[in-house]
MIFI-600550 format. One line per 2 residues: number of its first residue (from 1); their letters; for each residue x, y negated, z negated of C-alpha. Coordinates in Angstrom, 3 decimals. Each point is the difference from the previous one (the first is absolute). Layout:
BEGIN
NUM) A) X Y Z ~ ...
***
This chain:
BEGIN
1) SD) 10.601 1.097 10.725 ~ -1.522 -1.623 -3.047
3) NV) -3.190 1.983 0.433 ~ -0.435 2.780 -2.527
5) VC) -2.720 2.144 -1.508 ~ -1.379 -0.827 -3.423
7) SE) 0.113 2.634 -2.681 ~ -2.314 0.305 -2.988
9) TQ) 2.731 -1.224 -2.350 ~ 0.288 -3.218 1.990
11) IV) -3.641 -0.915 -0.549 ~ -1.318 -2.048 -2.889
13) NS) -3.274 -1.857 -0.224 ~ 1.121 -2.744 -2.360
15) VV) 2.838 -1.335 2.122 ~ -0.406 -3.204 1.979
17) GS) 0.885 0.801 3.577 ~ -1.312 0.803 3.428
19) FC) -2.743 2.541 0.477 ~ 0.996 3.216 1.729
21) HI) -2.265 0.987 2.857 ~ -0.064 3.379 1.687
23) GK) 2.083 0.003 3.188 ~ 1.061 -3.621 -0.336
25) KV) 3.287 -1.626 -0.933 ~ -0.130 -2.243 -3.033
27) RV) 2.493 -2.223 -1.743 ~ 0.352 0.358 -3.734
29) QN) 0.591 -3.272 -1.785 ~ 1.885 -0.221 -3.287
31) NS) -0.431 -3.585 -1.173 ~ 1.443 -1.912 2.967
33) II) 2.122 2.867 1.302 ~ -1.287 2.131 2.848
35) AN) 0.977 3.624 -0.601 ~ -0.033 3.016 2.286
37) RC) -2.907 0.802 2.251 ~ -2.121 3.084 -0.357
39) VV) -2.175 1.894 2.440 ~ -2.543 2.506 -1.248
41) RS) -0.602 2.908 2.329 ~ -3.002 1.625 -1.589
43) AA) -2.652 -0.559 -2.631 ~ 1.228 3.128 -1.765
45) EV) 3.345 -1.663 -0.700 ~ -1.305 -3.253 -1.432
47) PA) -3.560 -1.263 -0.410 ~ -0.837 -3.012 2.136
49) RT) 0.191 -3.417 -1.638 ~ 2.216 0.948 -2.911
51) RL) 2.848 -2.300 -0.876 ~ 3.646 0.814 0.590
53) QP) 2.577 -0.355 -2.720 ~ 2.377 -2.809 1.060
55) NS) 3.129 1.345 -1.665 ~ -0.182 3.531 1.359
57) VF) 3.038 1.241 1.870 ~ -1.245 1.232 3.348
***
């Protein structure tokens, strides 16, 4: 599956990409390239509405 859990190191606020919402799958966009999806399981893992880093290896 392309659904993975975000980690703190994969989060940056300055990156242009999709917002990460708790419990929802999101697509991270790096320029015109759609990268891996990420699903956040709990607010403790990643705060809601923080941006994902497009180039992270999931």
